[in-house]
mmCIF file as gemmi writes it, N, C-alpha and C atoms, coordinates in Angstrom:
data_model
loop_
_atom_site.group_PDB
_atom_site.id
_atom_site.type_symbol
_atom_site.label_atom_id
_atom_site.label_alt_id
_atom_site.label_comp_id
_atom_site.label_asym_id
_atom_site.label_entity_id
_atom_site.label_seq_id
_atom_site.pdbx_PDB_ins_code
_atom_site.Cartn_x
_atom_site.Cartn_y
_atom_site.Cartn_z
_atom_site.occupancy
_atom_site.B_iso_or_equiv
_atom_site.pdbx_formal_charge
_atom_site.auth_seq_id
_atom_site.auth_asym_id
_atom_site.pdbx_PDB_model_num
ATOM 1 N N . MET Axp A 1 ? -1.225 22.982 20.51 1 0 ? 1 A 1
ATOM 2 C CA . MET Axp A 1 ? -2.286 24.168 19.327 1 0 ? 1 A 1
ATOM 3 C C . MET Axp A 1 ? -0.938 24.795 18.981 1 0 ? 1 A 1
ATOM 4 N N . ALA Axp A 2 ? -0.797 25.578 17.443 1 0 ? 2 A 1
ATOM 5 C CA . ALA Axp A 2 ? -0.701 26.14 16.212 1 0 ? 2 A 1
ATOM 6 C C . ALA Axp A 2 ? -1.272 27.722 16.958 1 0 ? 2 A 1
ATOM 7 N N . VAL Axp A 3 ? 0.268 28.085 16.984 1 0 ? 3 A 1
ATOM 8 C CA . VAL Axp A 3 ? -0.818 29.935 17.44 1 0 ? 3 A 1
ATOM 9 C C . VAL Axp A 3 ? -0.265 31.01 16.315 1 0 ? 3 A 1
ATOM 10 N N . THR Axp A 4 ? 0.364 31.109 15.538 1 0 ? 4 A 1
ATOM 11 C CA . THR Axp A 4 ? 0.8 31.36 14.862 1 0 ? 4 A 1
ATOM 12 C C . THR Axp A 4 ? -0.007 31.651 13.538 1 0 ? 4 A 1
ATOM 13 N N . LYS Axp A 5 ? -1.078 32.365 12.263 1 0 ? 5 A 1
ATOM 14 C CA . LYS Axp A 5 ? -2.235 32.238 11.599 1 0 ? 5 A 1
ATOM 15 C C . LYS Axp A 5 ? -1.188 31.007 10.269 1 0 ? 5 A 1
ATOM 16 N N . THR Axp A 6 ? 0.141 31.295 10.147 1 0 ? 6 A 1
ATOM 17 C CA . THR Axp A 6 ? 0.296 30.039 8.978 1 0 ? 6 A 1
ATOM 18 C C . THR Axp A 6 ? 0.711 28.337 9.1 1 0 ? 6 A 1
ATOM 19 N N . ALA Axp A 7 ? 1.4 29.292 10.722 1 0 ? 7 A 1
ATOM 20 C CA . ALA Axp A 7 ? 0.905 27.432 11.056 1 0 ? 7 A 1
ATOM 21 C C . ALA Axp A 7 ? -0.353 26.786 11.454 1 0 ? 7 A 1
ATOM 22 N N . LYS Axp A 8 ? -0.73 27.713 11.849 1 0 ? 8 A 1
ATOM 23 C CA . LYS Axp A 8 ? -2.894 27.515 11.984 1 0 ? 8 A 1
ATOM 24 C C . LYS Axp A 8 ? -2.76 27.174 10.476 1 0 ? 8 A 1
ATOM 25 N N . ARG Axp A 9 ? -2.778 27.583 9.784 1 0 ? 9 A 1
ATOM 26 C CA . ARG Axp A 9 ? -3.194 27.183 8.202 1 0 ? 9 A 1
ATOM 27 C C . ARG Axp A 9 ? -2.126 25.447 7.596 1 0 ? 9 A 1
ATOM 28 N N . ALA Axp A 10 ? -0.7 25.84 7.857 1 0 ? 10 A 1
ATOM 29 C CA . ALA Axp A 10 ? -0.219 25.003 7.99 1 0 ? 10 A 1
ATOM 30 C C . ALA Axp A 10 ? -0.873 23.586 8.356 1 0 ? 10 A 1
ATOM 31 N N . PHE Axp A 11 ? -1.583 23.055 9.742 1 0 ? 11 A 1
ATOM 32 C CA . PHE Axp A 11 ? -2.16 23.049 10.657 1 0 ? 11 A 1
ATOM 33 C C . PHE Axp A 11 ? -2.944 22.312 9.986 1 0 ? 11 A 1
ATOM 34 N N . ARG Axp A 12 ? -3.981 23.075 9.16 1 0 ? 12 A 1
ATOM 35 C CA . ARG Axp A 12 ? -5.313 22.52 8.486 1 0 ? 12 A 1
ATOM 36 C C . ARG Axp A 12 ? -4.635 21.876 7.551 1 0 ? 12 A 1
ATOM 37 N N . SER Axp A 13 ? -3.567 22.083 6.79 1 0 ? 13 A 1
ATOM 38 C CA . SER Axp A 13 ? -2.883 21.186 5.178 1 0 ? 13 A 1
ATOM 39 C C . SER Axp A 13 ? -2.852 20.18 5.81 1 0 ? 13 A 1
ATOM 40 N N . ALA Axp A 14 ? -2.055 19.745 6.393 1 0 ? 14 A 1
ATOM 41 C CA . ALA Axp A 14 ? -1.842 18.365 7.032 1 0 ? 14 A 1
ATOM 42 C C . ALA Axp A 14 ? -2.606 17.758 7.391 1 0 ? 14 A 1
ATOM 43 N N . GLU Axp A 15 ? -3.614 18.395 8.096 1 0 ? 15 A 1
ATOM 44 C CA . GLU Axp A 15 ? -4.706 17.502 8.205 1 0 ? 15 A 1
ATOM 45 C C . GLU Axp A 15 ? -5.744 16.97 7.665 1 0 ? 15 A 1
ATOM 46 N N . LYS Axp A 16 ? -5.972 17.364 5.952 1 0 ? 16 A 1
ATOM 47 C CA . LYS Axp A 16 ? -6.608 17.378 4.953 1 0 ? 16 A 1
ATOM 48 C C . LYS Axp A 16 ? -5.748 15.906 4.61 1 0 ? 16 A 1
ATOM 49 N N . ARG Axp A 17 ? -4.345 16.031 4.739 1 0 ? 17 A 1
ATOM 50 C CA . ARG Axp A 17 ? -3.481 15.257 3.402 1 0 ? 17 A 1
ATOM 51 C C . ARG Axp A 17 ? -3.438 14.133 5.04 1 0 ? 17 A 1
ATOM 52 N N . LYS Axp A 18 ? -3.666 14.217 5.698 1 0 ? 18 A 1
ATOM 53 C CA . LYS Axp A 18 ? -3.744 12.664 7.051 1 0 ? 18 A 1
ATOM 54 C C . LYS Axp A 18 ? -4.373 11.897 5.968 1 0 ? 18 A 1
ATOM 55 N N . VAL Axp A 19 ? -5.96 12.27 5.97 1 0 ? 19 A 1
ATOM 56 C CA . VAL Axp A 19 ? -7.039 12.16 6.058 1 0 ? 19 A 1
ATOM 57 C C . VAL Axp A 19 ? -6.202 10.866 4.238 1 0 ? 19 A 1
ATOM 58 N N . VAL Axp A 20 ? -5.586 11.534 3.501 1 0 ? 20 A 1
ATOM 59 C CA . VAL Axp A 20 ? -5.722 11.069 2.101 1 0 ? 20 A 1
ATOM 60 C C . VAL Axp A 20 ? -4.817 9.962 2.692 1 0 ? 20 A 1
ATOM 61 N N . ASN Axp A 21 ? -3.562 10.357 3.547 1 0 ? 21 A 1
ATOM 62 C CA . ASN Axp A 21 ? -2.878 9.04 2.946 1 0 ? 21 A 1
ATOM 63 C C . ASN Axp A 21 ? -2.705 7.559 3.748 1 0 ? 21 A 1
ATOM 64 N N . ASP Axp A 22 ? -4.204 8.034 4.822 1 0 ? 22 A 1
ATOM 65 C CA . ASP Axp A 22 ? -4.977 7.398 5.545 1 0 ? 22 A 1
ATOM 66 C C . ASP Axp A 22 ? -5.774 5.873 4.512 1 0 ? 22 A 1
ATOM 67 N N . LYS Axp A 23 ? -6.256 7.31 4.115 1 0 ? 23 A 1
ATOM 68 C CA . LYS Axp A 23 ? -7.087 6.165 2.818 1 0 ? 23 A 1
ATOM 69 C C . LYS Axp A 23 ? -6.125 4.818 1.932 1 0 ? 23 A 1
ATOM 70 N N . ARG Axp A 24 ? -5.24 5.704 1.312 1 0 ? 24 A 1
ATOM 71 C CA . ARG Axp A 24 ? -4.38 5.674 0.472 1 0 ? 24 A 1
ATOM 72 C C . ARG Axp A 24 ? -3.816 3.326 1.061 1 0 ? 24 A 1
ATOM 73 N N . LYS Axp A 25 ? -3.529 4.462 2.655 1 0 ? 25 A 1
ATOM 74 C CA . LYS Axp A 25 ? -2.245 3.161 3.624 1 0 ? 25 A 1
ATOM 75 C C . LYS Axp A 25 ? -3.322 2.009 3.358 1 0 ? 25 A 1
ATOM 76 N N . LYS Axp A 26 ? -4.944 2.441 3.793 1 0 ? 26 A 1
ATOM 77 C CA . LYS Axp A 26 ? -5.786 1.365 4.106 1 0 ? 26 A 1
ATOM 78 C C . LYS Axp A 26 ? -5.28 0.572 2.733 1 0 ? 26 A 1
ATOM 79 N N . VAL Axp A 27 ? -5.639 1.403 1.376 1 0 ? 27 A 1
ATOM 80 C CA . VAL Axp A 27 ? -6.265 0.724 0.428 1 0 ? 27 A 1
ATOM 81 C C . VAL Axp A 27 ? -5.066 -0.253 0.14 1 0 ? 27 A 1
ATOM 82 N N . MET Axp A 28 ? -4.239 0.201 0.441 1 0 ? 28 A 1
ATOM 83 C CA . MET Axp A 28 ? -2.552 -0.808 -0.277 1 0 ? 28 A 1
ATOM 84 C C . MET Axp A 28 ? -2.344 -1.355 1.311 1 0 ? 28 A 1
ATOM 85 N N . LYS Axp A 29 ? -3.052 -1.559 2.292 1 0 ? 29 A 1
ATOM 86 C CA . LYS Axp A 29 ? -3.218 -2.517 3.177 1 0 ? 29 A 1
ATOM 87 C C . LYS Axp A 29 ? -3.842 -4.283 2.723 1 0 ? 29 A 1
ATOM 88 N N . GLU Axp A 30 ? -5.177 -3.275 2.451 1 0 ? 30 A 1
ATOM 89 C CA . GLU Axp A 30 ? -5.779 -4.198 1.829 1 0 ? 30 A 1
ATOM 90 C C . GLU Axp A 30 ? -6.336 -4.863 0.774 1 0 ? 30 A 1
ATOM 91 N N . GLU Axp A 31 ? -5.407 -4.195 -0.415 1 0 ? 31 A 1
ATOM 92 C CA . GLU Axp A 31 ? -4.781 -5.376 -1.692 1 0 ? 31 A 1
ATOM 93 C C . GLU Axp A 31 ? -3.791 -6.287 -0.973 1 0 ? 31 A 1
ATOM 94 N N . VAL Axp A 32 ? -2.893 -6.16 -0.223 1 0 ? 32 A 1
ATOM 95 C CA . VAL Axp A 32 ? -1.559 -6.327 0.554 1 0 ? 32 A 1
ATOM 96 C C . VAL Axp A 32 ? -2.741 -7.385 1.235 1 0 ? 32 A 1
ATOM 97 N N . LYS Axp A 33 ? -3.794 -7.43 2.099 1 0 ? 33 A 1
ATOM 98 C CA . LYS Axp A 33 ? -4.032 -8.572 2.502 1 0 ? 33 A 1
ATOM 99 C C . LYS Axp A 33 ? -4.644 -9.912 2.013 1 0 ? 33 A 1
ATOM 100 N N . VAL Axp A 34 ? -5.149 -9.389 0.938 1 0 ? 34 A 1
ATOM 101 C CA . VAL Axp A 34 ? -6.09 -9.865 0.446 1 0 ? 34 A 1
ATOM 102 C C . VAL Axp A 34 ? -5.174 -11.576 -0.604 1 0 ? 34 A 1
ATOM 103 N N . THR Axp A 35 ? -4.208 -10.671 -1.177 1 0 ? 35 A 1
ATOM 104 C CA . THR Axp A 35 ? -3.55 -11.121 -1.81 1 0 ? 35 A 1
ATOM 105 C C . THR Axp A 35 ? -2.437 -12.171 -0.809 1 0 ? 35 A 1
ATOM 106 N N . ARG Axp A 36 ? -2.625 -11.461 -0.048 1 0 ? 36 A 1
ATOM 107 C CA . ARG Axp A 36 ? -1.434 -13.132 1.296 1 0 ? 36 A 1
ATOM 108 C C . ARG Axp A 36 ? -2.997 -13.764 1.3 1 0 ? 36 A 1
ATOM 109 N N . SER Axp A 37 ? -4.344 -13.552 0.813 1 0 ? 37 A 1
ATOM 110 C CA . SER Axp A 37 ? -4.615 -14.816 1.521 1 0 ? 37 A 1
ATOM 111 C C . SER Axp A 37 ? -5.322 -15.768 0.112 1 0 ? 37 A 1
ATOM 112 N N . LEU Axp A 38 ? -5.64 -15.167 -0.59 1 0 ? 38 A 1
ATOM 113 C CA . LEU Axp A 38 ? -5.237 -16.185 -2.104 1 0 ? 38 A 1
ATOM 114 C C . LEU Axp A 38 ? -3.654 -16.829 -1.489 1 0 ? 38 A 1
ATOM 115 N N . ILE Axp A 39 ? -2.925 -16.443 -1.521 1 0 ? 39 A 1
ATOM 116 C CA . ILE Axp A 39 ? -1.761 -17.007 -1.249 1 0 ? 39 A 1
ATOM 117 C C . ILE Axp A 39 ? -1.551 -18.005 -0.397 1 0 ? 39 A 1
ATOM 118 N N . ALA Axp A 40 ? -2.12 -18.055 0.666 1 0 ? 40 A 1
ATOM 119 C CA . ALA Axp A 40 ? -2.017 -18.857 1.896 1 0 ? 40 A 1
ATOM 120 C C . ALA Axp A 40 ? -3.501 -20.063 1.873 1 0 ? 40 A 1
ATOM 121 N N . GLY Axp A 41 ? -4.136 -19.562 0.555 1 0 ? 41 A 1
ATOM 122 C CA . GLY Axp A 41 ? -5.719 -20.616 0.066 1 0 ? 41 A 1
ATOM 123 C C . GLY Axp A 41 ? -4.834 -21.439 -0.622 1 0 ? 41 A 1
ATOM 124 N N . LYS Axp A 42 ? -4.211 -21.529 -1.198 1 0 ? 42 A 1
ATOM 125 C CA . LYS Axp A 42 ? -3.348 -22.31 -2.529 1 0 ? 42 A 1
ATOM 126 C C . LYS Axp A 42 ? -3.622 -21.047 -3.507 1 0 ? 42 A 1
ATOM 127 N N . ASN Axp A 43 ? -4.426 -20.502 -3.751 1 0 ? 43 A 1
ATOM 128 C CA . ASN Axp A 43 ? -5.077 -20.221 -4.576 1 0 ? 43 A 1
ATOM 129 C C . ASN Axp A 43 ? -4.347 -19.371 -6.096 1 0 ? 43 A 1
ATOM 130 N N . LYS Axp A 44 ? -3.734 -20.502 -6.157 1 0 ? 44 A 1
ATOM 131 C CA . LYS Axp A 44 ? -2.506 -19.651 -7.564 1 0 ? 44 A 1
ATOM 132 C C . LYS Axp A 44 ? -3.136 -18.82 -8.643 1 0 ? 44 A 1
ATOM 133 N N . LYS Axp A 45 ? -3.808 -19.24 -9.134 1 0 ? 45 A 1
ATOM 134 C CA . LYS Axp A 45 ? -4.326 -18.28 -10.638 1 0 ? 45 A 1
ATOM 135 C C . LYS Axp A 45 ? -5.541 -16.669 -9.265 1 0 ? 45 A 1
ATOM 136 N N . ASP Axp A 46 ? -5.761 -17.095 -9.292 1 0 ? 46 A 1
ATOM 137 C CA . ASP Axp A 46 ? -6.875 -16.088 -8.106 1 0 ? 46 A 1
ATOM 138 C C . ASP Axp A 46 ? -5.535 -14.567 -7.534 1 0 ? 46 A 1
ATOM 139 N N . ALA Axp A 47 ? -3.878 -14.885 -7.192 1 0 ? 47 A 1
ATOM 140 C CA . ALA Axp A 47 ? -3.551 -14.833 -6.857 1 0 ? 47 A 1
ATOM 141 C C . ALA Axp A 47 ? -2.525 -13.308 -7.65 1 0 ? 47 A 1
ATOM 142 N N . VAL Axp A 48 ? -2.661 -14.508 -8.817 1 0 ? 48 A 1
ATOM 143 C CA . VAL Axp A 48 ? -1.962 -14.05 -9.656 1 0 ? 48 A 1
ATOM 144 C C . VAL Axp A 48 ? -2.851 -12.852 -10.878 1 0 ? 48 A 1
ATOM 145 N N . LYS Axp A 49 ? -3.715 -13.28 -10.842 1 0 ? 49 A 1
ATOM 146 C CA . LYS Axp A 49 ? -5.164 -12.178 -11.313 1 0 ? 49 A 1
ATOM 147 C C . LYS Axp A 49 ? -5.283 -10.814 -10.493 1 0 ? 49 A 1
ATOM 148 N N . ASN Axp A 50 ? -4.952 -10.792 -9.041 1 0 ? 50 A 1
ATOM 149 C CA . ASN Axp A 50 ? -5.197 -9.452 -8.22 1 0 ? 50 A 1
ATOM 150 C C . ASN Axp A 50 ? -3.405 -9.114 -8.25 1 0 ? 50 A 1
ATOM 151 N N . LEU Axp A 51 ? -2.142 -9.962 -8.432 1 0 ? 51 A 1
ATOM 152 C CA . LEU Axp A 51 ? -1.367 -9.031 -8.405 1 0 ? 51 A 1
ATOM 153 C C . LEU Axp A 51 ? -0.74 -8.028 -9.05 1 0 ? 51 A 1
ATOM 154 N N . PRO Axp A 52 ? -1.559 -7.436 -10.457 1 0 ? 52 A 1
ATOM 155 C CA . PRO Axp A 52 ? -1.479 -6.026 -11.034 1 0 ? 52 A 1
ATOM 156 C C . PRO Axp A 52 ? -1.946 -4.888 -9.97 1 0 ? 52 A 1
ATOM 157 N N . LYS Axp A 53 ? -3.168 -5.487 -8.931 1 0 ? 53 A 1
ATOM 158 C CA . LYS Axp A 53 ? -4.17 -4.25 -8.766 1 0 ? 53 A 1
ATOM 159 C C . LYS Axp A 53 ? -2.614 -4.071 -7.107 1 0 ? 53 A 1
ATOM 160 N N . THR Axp A 54 ? -2.716 -4.998 -6.333 1 0 ? 54 A 1
ATOM 161 C CA . THR Axp A 54 ? -2.175 -4.944 -6.015 1 0 ? 54 A 1
ATOM 162 C C . THR Axp A 54 ? -0.623 -4.2 -5.744 1 0 ? 54 A 1
ATOM 163 N N . PHE Axp A 55 ? 0.387 -4.399 -7.403 1 0 ? 55 A 1
ATOM 164 C CA . PHE Axp A 55 ? 1.557 -3.916 -7.065 1 0 ? 55 A 1
ATOM 165 C C . PHE Axp A 55 ? 1.178 -2.173 -7.466 1 0 ? 55 A 1
ATOM 166 N N . ALA Axp A 56 ? -0.124 -1.904 -8.227 1 0 ? 56 A 1
ATOM 167 C CA . ALA Axp A 56 ? -0.917 -0.179 -8.42 1 0 ? 56 A 1
ATOM 168 C C . ALA Axp A 56 ? -0.897 -0.076 -7.2 1 0 ? 56 A 1
ATOM 169 N N . ALA Axp A 57 ? -1.374 -1.013 -6.144 1 0 ? 57 A 1
ATOM 170 C CA . ALA Axp A 57 ? -1.332 0.353 -4.953 1 0 ? 57 A 1
ATOM 171 C C . ALA Axp A 57 ? -0.634 0.519 -3.913 1 0 ? 57 A 1
ATOM 172 N N . LEU Axp A 58 ? 0.182 -0.77 -4.558 1 0 ? 58 A 1
ATOM 173 C CA . LEU Axp A 58 ? 2.22 -0.021 -3.417 1 0 ? 58 A 1
ATOM 174 C C . LEU Axp A 58 ? 2.487 0.79 -4.258 1 0 ? 58 A 1
ATOM 175 N N . ASP Axp A 59 ? 2.902 0.929 -5.787 1 0 ? 59 A 1
ATOM 176 C CA . ASP Axp A 59 ? 3.363 2.052 -6.099 1 0 ? 59 A 1
ATOM 177 C C . ASP Axp A 59 ? 3.228 3.232 -5.689 1 0 ? 59 A 1
ATOM 178 N N . LYS Axp A 60 ? 1.509 3.3 -5.575 1 0 ? 60 A 1
ATOM 179 C CA . LYS Axp A 60 ? 0.558 4.341 -5.185 1 0 ? 60 A 1
ATOM 180 C C . LYS Axp A 60 ? 1.082 5.359 -3.896 1 0 ? 60 A 1
ATOM 181 N N . ALA Axp A 61 ? 1.122 4.13 -3.146 1 0 ? 61 A 1
ATOM 182 C CA . ALA Axp A 61 ? 1.842 4.802 -1.603 1 0 ? 61 A 1
ATOM 183 C C . ALA Axp A 61 ? 3.016 5.324 -1.537 1 0 ? 61 A 1
ATOM 184 N N . ALA Axp A 62 ? 3.667 4.43 -2.737 1 0 ? 62 A 1
ATOM 185 C CA . ALA Axp A 62 ? 5.044 4.966 -2.614 1 0 ? 62 A 1
ATOM 186 C C . ALA Axp A 62 ? 5.461 6.282 -3.574 1 0 ? 62 A 1
ATOM 187 N N . LYS Axp A 63 ? 4.814 6.584 -4.55 1 0 ? 63 A 1
ATOM 188 C CA . LYS Axp A 63 ? 4.665 7.663 -5.144 1 0 ? 63 A 1
ATOM 189 C C . LYS Axp A 63 ? 4.187 8.723 -4.273 1 0 ? 63 A 1
ATOM 190 N N . ARG Axp A 64 ? 3.02 9.186 -3.749 1 0 ? 64 A 1
ATOM 191 C CA . ARG Axp A 64 ? 2.761 10.104 -2.943 1 0 ? 64 A 1
ATOM 192 C C . ARG Axp A 64 ? 3.775 9.789 -1.448 1 0 ? 64 A 1
ATOM 193 N N . GLY Axp A 65 ? 4.521 8.833 -1.27 1 0 ? 65 A 1
ATOM 194 C CA . GLY Axp A 65 ? 5.577 8.908 0.311 1 0 ? 65 A 1
ATOM 195 C C . GLY Axp A 65 ? 4.663 8.387 1.726 1 0 ? 65 A 1
ATOM 196 N N . VAL Axp A 66 ? 3.261 7.959 1.057 1 0 ? 66 A 1
ATOM 197 C CA . VAL Axp A 66 ? 3.03 7.073 2.198 1 0 ? 66 A 1
ATOM 198 C C . VAL Axp A 66 ? 3.83 6.448 2.122 1 0 ? 66 A 1
ATOM 199 N N . ILE Axp A 67 ? 4.34 5.779 2.143 1 0 ? 67 A 1
ATOM 200 C CA . ILE Axp A 67 ? 5.865 4.122 2.39 1 0 ? 67 A 1
ATOM 201 C C . ILE Axp A 67 ? 6.615 4.515 1.724 1 0 ? 67 A 1
ATOM 202 N N . LYS Axp A 68 ? 8.008 4.502 2.485 1 0 ? 68 A 1
ATOM 203 C CA . LYS Axp A 68 ? 9.34 4.898 1.051 1 0 ? 68 A 1
ATOM 204 C C . LYS Axp A 68 ? 9.074 3.466 0.148 1 0 ? 68 A 1
ATOM 205 N N . LYS Axp A 69 ? 9.603 3.571 -1.416 1 0 ? 69 A 1
ATOM 206 C CA . LYS Axp A 69 ? 9.867 2.71 -2.145 1 0 ? 69 A 1
ATOM 207 C C . LYS Axp A 69 ? 10.328 1.693 -2.139 1 0 ? 69 A 1
ATOM 208 N N . GLY Axp A 70 ? 11.365 1.731 -1.805 1 0 ? 70 A 1
ATOM 209 C CA . GLY Axp A 70 ? 12.703 0.128 -0.99 1 0 ? 70 A 1
ATOM 210 C C . GLY Axp A 70 ? 10.866 0.014 -0.472 1 0 ? 70 A 1
ATOM 211 N N . THR Axp A 71 ? 10.218 0.015 0.415 1 0 ? 71 A 1
ATOM 212 C CA . THR Axp A 71 ? 9.531 -1.061 1.306 1 0 ? 71 A 1
ATOM 213 C C . THR Axp A 71 ? 8.554 -1.56 0.026 1 0 ? 71 A 1
ATOM 214 N N . ALA Axp A 72 ? 8.194 -0.887 -0.627 1 0 ? 72 A 1
ATOM 215 C CA . ALA Axp A 72 ? 7.115 -0.726 -1.697 1 0 ? 72 A 1
ATOM 216 C C . ALA Axp A 72 ? 7.26 -2.435 -2.962 1 0 ? 72 A 1
ATOM 217 N N . ASN Axp A 73 ? 9.433 -2.099 -2.688 1 0 ? 73 A 1
ATOM 218 C CA . ASN Axp A 73 ? 9.655 -2.813 -3.347 1 0 ? 73 A 1
ATOM 219 C C . ASN Axp A 73 ? 10.075 -3.793 -3.529 1 0 ? 73 A 1
ATOM 220 N N . ARG Axp A 74 ? 10.108 -3.852 -1.888 1 0 ? 74 A 1
ATOM 221 C CA . ARG Axp A 74 ? 10.126 -5.15 -1.343 1 0 ? 74 A 1
ATOM 222 C C . ARG Axp A 74 ? 9.135 -6.111 -0.588 1 0 ? 74 A 1
ATOM 223 N N . LYS Axp A 75 ? 7.275 -5.283 -0.56 1 0 ? 75 A 1
ATOM 224 C CA . LYS Axp A 75 ? 6.518 -5.842 0.103 1 0 ? 75 A 1
ATOM 225 C C . LYS Axp A 75 ? 6.443 -6.789 -1.196 1 0 ? 75 A 1
ATOM 226 N N . LYS Axp A 76 ? 6.542 -5.635 -2.831 1 0 ? 76 A 1
ATOM 227 C CA . LYS Axp A 76 ? 6.342 -7.067 -4.052 1 0 ? 76 A 1
ATOM 228 C C . LYS Axp A 76 ? 6.884 -8.139 -4.468 1 0 ? 76 A 1
ATOM 229 N N . SER Axp A 77 ? 8.397 -7.803 -4.343 1 0 ? 77 A 1
ATOM 230 C CA . SER Axp A 77 ? 9.505 -9.203 -4.574 1 0 ? 77 A 1
ATOM 231 C C . SER Axp A 77 ? 8.5 -9.864 -3.545 1 0 ? 77 A 1
ATOM 232 N N . ARG Axp A 78 ? 8.341 -9.928 -2.24 1 0 ? 78 A 1
ATOM 233 C CA . ARG Axp A 78 ? 7.64 -10.813 -1.326 1 0 ? 78 A 1
ATOM 234 C C . ARG Axp A 78 ? 7.049 -11.746 -1.188 1 0 ? 78 A 1
ATOM 235 N N . LEU Axp A 79 ? 5.876 -10.54 -2.332 1 0 ? 79 A 1
ATOM 236 C CA . LEU Axp A 79 ? 4.648 -11.071 -2.867 1 0 ? 79 A 1
ATOM 237 C C . LEU Axp A 79 ? 4.474 -12.258 -3.842 1 0 ? 79 A 1
ATOM 238 N N . ALA Axp A 80 ? 5.563 -12 -5.09 1 0 ? 80 A 1
ATOM 239 C CA . ALA Axp A 80 ? 5.627 -12.709 -6.361 1 0 ? 80 A 1
ATOM 240 C C . ALA Axp A 80 ? 6.544 -14.148 -5.586 1 0 ? 80 A 1
ATOM 241 N N . LYS Axp A 81 ? 7.128 -13.801 -5.293 1 0 ? 81 A 1
ATOM 242 C CA . LYS Axp A 81 ? 8.503 -14.12 -4.359 1 0 ? 81 A 1
ATOM 243 C C . LYS Axp A 81 ? 7.051 -15.657 -3.493 1 0 ? 81 A 1
ATOM 244 N N . ALA Axp A 82 ? 6.575 -15.887 -3.111 1 0 ? 82 A 1
ATOM 245 C CA . ALA Axp A 82 ? 5.759 -16.272 -2.463 1 0 ? 82 A 1
ATOM 246 C C . ALA Axp A 82 ? 4.392 -17.342 -2.948 1 0 ? 82 A 1
ATOM 247 N N . ILE Axp A 83 ? 3.741 -16.593 -4.111 1 0 ? 83 A 1
ATOM 248 C CA . ILE Axp A 83 ? 3.242 -16.501 -5.819 1 0 ? 83 A 1
ATOM 249 C C . ILE Axp A 83 ? 3.936 -18.044 -6.809 1 0 ? 83 A 1
ATOM 250 N N . ALA Axp A 84 ? 4.89 -17.359 -6.698 1 0 ? 84 A 1
ATOM 251 C CA . ALA Axp A 84 ? 5.975 -18.116 -7.108 1 0 ? 84 A 1
ATOM 252 C C . ALA Axp A 84 ? 6.53 -20.212 -6.512 1 0 ? 84 A 1
ATOM 253 N N . LYS Axp A 85 ? 6.689 -19.936 -5.406 1 0 ? 85 A 1
ATOM 254 C CA . LYS Axp A 85 ? 6.766 -20.365 -4.405 1 0 ? 85 A 1
ATOM 255 C C . LYS Axp A 85 ? 6.152 -21.621 -5.069 1 0 ? 85 A 1
ATOM 256 N N . LEU Axp A 86 ? 4.613 -21.383 -4.836 1 0 ? 86 A 1
ATOM 257 C CA . LEU Axp A 86 ? 3.236 -21.82 -5.078 1 0 ? 86 A 1
ATOM 258 C C . LEU Axp A 86 ? 2.651 -23.122 -6.025 1 0 ? 86 A 1
ATOM 259 N N . GLU Axp A 87 ? 3.764 -22.58 -7.345 1 0 ? 87 A 1
ATOM 260 C CA . GLU Axp A 87 ? 4.548 -23.283 -8.546 1 0 ? 87 A 1
ATOM 261 C C . GLU Axp A 87 ? 4.74 -24.907 -8.037 1 0 ? 87 A 1
ATOM 262 N N . LYS Axp A 88 ? 5.596 -25.259 -7.02 1 0 ? 88 A 1
ATOM 263 C CA . LYS Axp A 88 ? 6.121 -26.051 -6.624 1 0 ? 88 A 1
ATOM 264 C C . LYS Axp A 88 ? 6.037 -27.11 -5.801 1 0 ? 88 A 1
């Protein structure tokens, strides 16, 4: 546990940031999960419709440092690739 006054303050702010980051991560994961389930269900129209929402969630998570930018780009690329594959 933190001993000094500044360490205690840092601990409190870290806890607050963790709550916000966990929420962002949860939103991101849920959006990806919804899109993946639509892809698995061969529902291309709805998957394409949901893609901008998923991309926005991934970009926000990357922007805020919840995940790295490259990770977000990789996930977006794989989702787009999977949707494009449904066409064939």
